[in-house]
N, C-alpha and C positions, 0 to 999 in steps of 0.2 A: 327212757320215754312212756308214758304210758300214754299212751293211745286214748280207751275210756273216757281222763281227764279231759283233753285236749277236744275230743270228740263231741260229749258232755254240752259242753257252750257254742258250739260253731254256727252261724244263724244259713243253716240247713237242716231240715228235719233228716233222722237216723233213726227208725222203725225195725228192730232187730224180732222174727218168730223163731218157735223150734218146725219141725215139721208136718207136728198138729198146728200150724196157722196158731198158736199160742205167743203173746209179747213175750219174748223176754229179755230185753232191751232195745228200752227209750232214752231221746237225747231231751233236752230242755227248750229246743224247738218242739218237738215233740206235744209237749209238757204246756206247754202255755198255747199251743194251737184247737188242743183239746180240751182246756182250763180244766185238766185232770192231772194229782200228785199225780209222777211218776209210780209211785209205792202201786198207785190203784190198776197203770194199765199193765204193772206184770200179770200176765196170769190170763189177759182178757182174751178174747178168745178174734181172732179181727173178724170175722165173718158175723156175730153176734155185734161189734160196730157201729154194723150196717142198721138204715133202713127196715124193716121186714121183706120188699114188698123186692127190694133191693139184693136179701143174701141171697139167693138160690145162685144167682147168673155169680158174688160171688165165689161161690164156692165150685164150680165151676171152674172159672177164670180163675182158681188156687189149685187148684187141682191136675192144667195142665204144669203149673210149676211141678208138682210131684212125678206125678210124668215121666218127666221130662220132656212134653213135646213145646212147650217155656222153657226158655232159659234167665233170657231174661224182655224186660217188653219196659218202653219208654211212655207218657202222654205226658199233654198240657191240656192243664185244667186250672183251677180257681187262684190264675195266676202263676203257675208256677210250673214246674218242670219235672214230674215223678216220674223214677222210675225203679224198677221191679228188680230183685235180681237172684238169683238159686245159690242157695250156697253150699257144700254137701262135705261128708263127715269122712273121717281119714282115708276108710277102705271103697269113701265115692261114692255112698249113698248118702238123697237126699234126707239134708240136715236142713230146713228153712229158707225164707228168704229175707233180703236185706232191703229194703224198702227207701230213697230221697226224696227228697222234697228241696229244689231251689228256689227262689223267689226272682221270675221275670221285673225286673228292673222296669221302672215307667218312660222311659230313654233308654234304648237299643244304644250304642255306643258303634 
């Protein structure tokens, strides 16, 4: 089973960074959300994708994952549940984050 193929077309956004918070993988949901081809998203620095006035705040937020102060974070924004989760290399070293986004339905069941 090829998980990359499965996750590429699901109805939730997935974006993966490296330890320096550069995009190393994203799915079709992210491409559609940003109106940017996936090939152009790869190697973008997450901080640079935000408005200049928000970059220091974003940089501080991301740094908390690198230092281990944060391992996960969840928020509700722009009609979605957004989660950030750390992932680690073989020796337990911080390797980056995975951000997921799931749309909140208009009607709750």
